[in-house]
N, C-alpha and C positions, 0 to 999 in steps of 0.2 A: 176293747176291754182291757188290754194289757196296759195301755197308756193310763186309763182311769185307775187301774190298780196301783200303778206307780205313783200317781198324784195322790191317791188315797193314803199311801204309805207316808209320803212326805207330810201331808196334812195331819195325820195321826201323830207323827213325831213332834210336830210343832205344838199340837194340843198337849202332849205329855210334858213338853218343856215348860209351856206357860202354866199348866196345871201345877207343876212343881212350885213355881213362884207363888201362885195363888194360894195353895194349901199351906205353904210355909208361913205366909202372912196371916191367913185367917185362923190357923191353929194357935197362933201367938196373940190373937186378938187385935191385929193391926188392921186398920181400915183399908178396904179395897173398893174403889168405885167403878172400875171397868175391867171386864174380861172379854177380850176380843180375839176371835180367830179369823185371820186374814186381814187384808187392807182394802181400802177403796170403799165404794158404796155399800151401805148396810143392806143385806138381804133379809135378815130376820134378827129381832132382838127381843129381850125379855128384861123388864125392870124388876129386880128383886128388892128385898127390904133395904139393902144398901148398895148393891152392885148391879150394874147394867151388863147383861150378857149379850154379845152380838156375834153374828156370823157375817162376814163381809165377802165381797165379790171375788177377791184374789186370795186363794187359800194358802199361798206360800209365804206365810208370815203370821204374826200375832203379837199381842202385848197384854200386859196386866197394868192397869192404870191405878194410881194412888191419888187421893184428894190433896196430897201435898202440892201437886202441880196444878191444881184447879183453883184459880183465883175466886171463883164463884161458889166454892164449897161452903156449906153452912157450918162445917166443923171448925171450931176455934183453932188458931194457929199454935196455941200452947197445949193442945190435946195430947196427952201422953201416949195415945194409941196411933198417932200419926207416925208413919215410917221414919221420918227424919228426926223424930223426938225419941226414938228407941235407942238403947245402947248399941254399940258397934257390933257386938256378938249377934243380937237379934237381926240387925240389918244384913250382916254377913250371911246368916242362914237363909234369909229371903232371897238375896241376890244369887247365892250359889245353888239354891234348890232346883233351878231349872236344869243345870248341868247334872246334878245328882240324880234327878228324875230320869234323864235320858240314859245315864249309865245303868241305873237299876232296871229300867225297861229293857235295855239291850240284853242284860244278863238273863232276865226271865224269858225273853224271846229265844235266846240261844238254848236255854235249858229246855224250853218247850219243844224246840226243834229236835234236840237230842232224844227226847222222850217219845217223839212221834215219827217224823219222817227221816231223821238222822241228817248228818252232814255229808255232802259230796266229798269223796276222797279218792286217792289213787293208790292202787296196789302196785308199787314200782317194780319194774323189770330192768335188767341191765341195758344201758345205752340211752340215747336221746333220739326221739322220733323226728323225722323231717316230713311234716304233713304237706308242705308246699314249697316248690322251687319257683322263685320269682323271675320275671323277665323272660319266660320261655327259654330260648337257647342263648340269651344274651348274658346271663349272670355267670359269675365265676364258677359257681357250683354246677350249673347246667353244662358249661363247657368241659368241666372235669368229668362229667358222666354221672353225677349224682341225680337221683330221681325221687319223685314223691313216694312216700312209704318206706324209704330207706331208714335204717336204724344205725346211728353212729355208735360203735362199740368202744372206740378208743381214739385219742388224738395224740400224735407223737409218742406212741407206745404207752400213754397214760390211760388206764382202763376207766371207763365211765360206769360206775357201779349202779346198783339198783337203789337210788335215793333221789331226793329232790335236789341235791347238790350237783348231780350230773349235768343238768341243764345249765346251771350257773357256771360250772367249771368250763364247759365247752364254749359258752357265749363269751366268757372273759378271755379265754385263750384266743379266740378268733379276733376279738376287739383289740387285743394287745399285740397282734401279729400282722399289721399292715405290710404288704409286699414281702412277707416271709412265708416260704412254703410250709404247709402243714400236711403231715401224713395221717390219713383217716382210714380206720378199719371199719367197714360197713357191712351190715347184714342185710341181704336182700332175698327175702323168701328163705330158702334153705341154703343159699350161698353166702360165703364170706368173701368180700372183695376189698381191695386196697386202692385208694385214690390219693393223689397229691393235689391239693388246692392252694392257691396263693391269694389270700384276702387282698382285695383292693382297698386303697385308702379313701375313706369317705370325707366329706367336707369338715367333719369335726376331728379328723385325724385318726379315727378308729378304723380297725379292719372290718370288712364285711364280705360275705360270699354270696349273698342273695338268696337266702333260704329263710323259711319260718321254722323255728324250733319249738318243740313241746316235749313234756315229760313222756317217757315210754312206760306205759302201764295200763292196767285195767281200771275203769271207773267203778268204784264201789260206794256204798253208803255206810257211814260209821254211826251206829245207833245204840243207845243205852239199853241195857238189859232190864233195869229197874229204875225207879224214881231217884234213888240215892246216887246211882251211877250217872243219871241225867244231870244232876246238880254238879257233879265233878266234871263231866264233859263240857257242860255249859261254862263253868269257870275257866277251863283250859282254853276253850275257843274264844271266850271273852278276852282273856289275857293275850292270846295270839293276835287278835284283831286290834286290840288297844296298842300293843307294842308296835305293830306295823303302821298304825295310824300316826303315832307319835314320831316314828322314824320318817314317815312321809312328810309330815309338817316340817321336821328339822331339815330334810333334804331340800324342801322348797325354800326355806329361809336361807340356808347356807349356799345354795346354788340357784338363786331365783331366776336368773336369766336363762339357764339351761332347762329349768323345770316349769317355767311360767305357763307354757302351753298345756300342761297337764291339769291346771286348775279348772275345775268344772263348776258351772253354775246350775241353777234349777232345771233349765231345759235339758242339759246334758245328763243330769242325774235322772230325770224322768225317762230320757231315752234309754239309759242303761237299765233302769228298772223295768221298762216295758219289754226290752229284749229278754231279760231274765224271766219275766212272767210268761212270755210266749214260749220259751224253751222248757222251763220247769217251774211251775207255780210254787212248788215247795221251797225253792231257793230264794223266793221273795222274802221269806222270814229272815234268812241270813243277810240279805240285802238291807232289810229294815234295821237289823241290829248294827250293821256296818255304818249306815248313815246316822243312826242315833249316836253312836260313839264318836263319829266325826263331828256331829253337831255339838256334842258336849265339849270336845277338845277345842273346837273352833271358838266357842263362846267363852271358854276360860282363858283364852289368850289375853294378855294385858293391853288391849287395844281400845281406844275410845269408842263408845256406843255399844260395846259388848259387855257381857257380865264381868269379864276379867278387868276391863277398864274401871268399872264401878268398884270392884274389890281393891284396885290400886288406890282409889280415892280414900277408901276406908283405912287402908294400911297407912297412908300418909297422915290421916286424921289421928290414928292410934299413936303414931310416932311423935307428932308435933303437939298433940293434945287438943286440937281443934280442927274443924273441917276447913278445907280450902275455901276461899271466898266464892260465893255462888256464881258470880260473873265469870270467874276463871273456869269453874267446872262446866258451866254452860257453853262457854266458847270452845273448850276442848271437845265436849260431847258433840256439839253441832258440827265442828270440823270433821270429826270422825264419822259422823252420820252421813255427811255429804260425800266423803270419800268412799264409804262402804256402799252407799246407794249408787254412786258413779261406777264402782267396780261391778256391782250387781247388774246394772243396765248394760254395761259393756259385755259381760259374760253372757247375758240373755241374748243380746243381738248377735254376738259371735257364734254362739252355739246354735241359735235358730238358723242363721245363714248356712251353717255347716251341716244341717240336717239333710238326709238323703233326698227328701222330697224337694227341698229348695235347690240342692245341687243339680238335680235333674232339670230344673227350669233354666239353669244358666248354661247348660251344655248344648 
């Protein structure tokens, strides 16, 4: 059921995105002849007055079709309500509406979560928790005497205070100190102990001591007292997730080789969503908002076959006063589509092979 819940979330976000394009066109009187959720064989369809509505076999995708691209359309090529015959502003609204719909939907999801179940949060306490020591007795930390459940209070006499920055500070200090001894003050139960550890140098040149680190604190839920507070908390959480997402995309672009393995496809996203649904179904709301914001930012990137690529064509048209020749646009879009499909297939295969159920088969 958790897997189905995660797939349902992805399908819903795709519906929201395509519905944004569809409504932006229809509300402006622009012809739309297809609204499809999913790809592949048609499972069900309904022919409306002008638009065919279809649900297809593979739910992780969708599209809105316009008669501009249909050679058999009975609508005359000079019809002012064809998308290509509309002013640049009208077309910009239609193309960007999917992104806007995902962002608005994410905001209302987060507002709804603030008003109902609240956001998971941490009431920070001094130090950084060591929930796991890796490698049994083989790791640097284990040899030094560090144990699971220890709390690191300071490193080289620098206190790790009760904040989210404590974990970042300790991790950075360890990574920047390969083969350099570090003095750690550790709380173990009621005792305060002192250890010296020397991080070993990893393959990337950074220091490591062989532990898992996590914030030290109590898990709480941050919930709005009233509907007005919910809108404020929703906006704060939306801004936080959006900023982190943009930073993540920038880190991927600026350090692609280092971060390429972190790129997730539909299979990995469903796996994450299923894990969240199993542990706490209420957190699935925040997961949906996170994916919706990611989907919006991904689609606005100026890449062929994405909404951002279409907007680049409109920008060029606005600058030079006429659209690029259709053959050039089609060549660019087809190349981009092939590359995106290739990347999608690669991610699906890679993430599927890395699933725990398949890993067990190869062991």
